[in-house]
Steps between C-alpha positions, in 0.01 A plus 500: 500500500209277607597148606355203310317242700634145468253238619752238408754643747255470790380162377861376478584611853190338638563185292854462632372532859227243417754253364705525817189459716330240282188719477474568127145362445359656820636839404357471153155441647548796736619726213183396304288602801671841527478554124126414493444747788701772324288461183186602693438863390404621852814342654720640224354848553549470881862397461574775250332777701780718639304639795470151660796434719727204445409375845128490406573328171713238669230447764234439241722274291607290803131438588398430138796272441482290821683171443740634239861436578697783666747515213231564239331750737829684543547514122146637471566763769818599320315544170233706673763716667676562165166586335511199271225286655337484155800299382444196730335320207825545299698358787267198533519425128879529504516270800273251324732493198803435721307222679389348167854507364623323814228235464539455127151630423392684181179704520282561205152589374245252378221631284190292421157572351321427825623514864660171611486337839818530703565123460487543121744794508738291715471212256588725208785650702648151544454419129655827385779444747572158357514652147741770616692271732442742791270533799224738386229687688234651279245764596180447306284758336204479262479676165170439314671614179692172511274245326631204691822333610761696693800728471778483757771768530797386697860626504457703179343207318149463369348151493198544279248218512208717400233412248564823317865411433405142406249635247746749363763228456246272331392781268861569407569133432188469281578804285 
């Protein structure tokens, strides 16, 4: 029976070590670097290729990931050895969720008609956070189909401040 990969299990183990060593944020940044590298199609193919020895893979990774903490590197080497290097992104996301829960942060999506400056996204994050009584971090994206305004999805909730919804509400009230 094939085993199921649990990114949360690896993330939880690393997280517990990070709490003890007070290195949570550093390790998140390191995991993000490793995950970004693993998303490169050439790197992914190299790590998955069975004819390349583990020693060669570790050598390439150690050079490419100079400055990454030894704990995160060791986790990366373990995943490569187990043939699950393609799952580092899952581990990084699971670790981020644990870190966010510890820091009381809710992540969400912000959709606007046009791309917003990062300062505007942060401002809307604070405003949405005050509405929800939580600390919120929004990732912005543009959708030209949205006439104007914004839609924010956070913690299973939709805050819809779009022009389309406002017009639909007005139409409903007038009819």
